[in-house]
N, C-alpha and C positions, 0 to 999 in steps of 0.2 A: 663972582658967582652970578649966574644968570638963571632966571626962572623961566621955564618953558611950559606953556599950556599944553597939556596932553588931552586930546579929545576923548570923551567917554566911549567905552566900548559898547557898541550896539549889538544886541542879541537879536536873532531872527524872532519873528512873532511866535513861533511854536516852541522855542527852546526852553527857557527857564520860567517864563511868565505863566505858562499854562499850569504848572505845578502849584504855584502860589494861588492862582485863581481857583484851581480845583479845591484846595484846602478851604478857601473862603466860601466856595459854593457849598461844600459838604457841611461846613459849620453853619452856614446860613440856612440850609435845608433842615438841619437838625433843630435849629432854633425855631424856624417857622413851624415844623411839625409839632414840637413841644407846645408852642403857642396855640396851635389849632386844637390839640388835645385838651389843653387847659380851658380854652373857651368852650369846647363841647361839654366838658364836665360842669362848667359854670352854668351853661344853659340847662343842663339836666337838674342841677341843684335849684335853679330858679323855678323850674316846673314843679318840682316836689313842694317847694315852699308856697308857690302860687296855689297849688291844689289844696294844700292844708288850710290856707287862709281864705279861700274863695267862698266859704259858707258863712262867714261872719256878717251879721247884719246889725244895724242899730234901729231899734223900734221905739217909737214914741206915739202912743195912741194907735191910730189907724195907719200911720205912715211907717214905711220900712225903707231904710237906706242900706243898700248892699255895699258897704264900704270895703268888705273883704274882696269882692269881685273887682271893684275899682282898683284896689291896691294890687291884686294879683295880675290883672291885665297890664296895668301901668308898670309894675316891676318887671314883668316878662318882656314887655316892649323896650324898656330902658336897658335891660341886659343885652338884648339883641342889637339895639342901636349903638350901645357903647362898644360892642365887639365890631360892629360894622364900620365905626369910625376909624378903626385900626386897619382893617382890610375887608374888602367885600367878601372874600372867602371866609373870613372869621365870622361875619354876620350869618352866613349860611351854615357854618359849623355850629354856632350857638343855637340857631333855629332847629337844626337836626338834633342837637343834644336836648333841646327843650321837648321836642316830640318824643324822643327816647325816654326821657325822665317821666313824662306824662304817661307813656305806655307802661312803664314800670309801676307807677302808682296804680293805674287801673287794673293791671294784671296781678298785682300782689294781693295778699290777704287783706280783706277789708277795703279794697279799692272801690267797691260800689257804695261804701259808706262815706268815703272821702269825697267822691264826685258822684252825687246821687242822680238818679234818673228823673229829675224834675226841671222846672224852668231855670233855676239857678245853675244846676249841673250842666244842662245842655247849653245854656247861655255862656257859661265859662268855657266849655269845650269848643264850641264854635267860634265865639268871640275872641278868645285868647289865641286860638290856633290861627285864625285869619289875621289877627293883628300882628302876630309874630312873623308869619310868612310875608305879609305886606311890608313890614319893616325891613326884613332881610333882603327883599327884592327891589325895594324902592330905588329909583335912579338917583345918583348923586348929582348935585349941581356941578357944572364944570368950573374949574378954578379961575 
């Protein structure tokens, strides 16, 4: 009995390999789309929580520490940064979700009570929005 090595059959580039690549691409696209939707919803939830917490202050005598605003901006930035570490697109999706969530809070019933038209309200709106978009668009260091 003699063993003979038979060379493997080579298929042309477009024959069977494109079908398997197509399945992987479709599954990968669906996975990426689901991830982007989840990150957008996470950004929206972060904005709602940030808006609710932004008015809390700690008062001692004449001094007032706006710990709610610090927590709101820090949490919003952390959410966008965490999404951005996965993919730059995810960072922008989280920032877009954050803006969408904030617009839902402002346009809903009692939105003017959650984010009032005073120094803290405008500080939260401008400061957190700027911080979220700066975090989403910040250039990454090359590896």
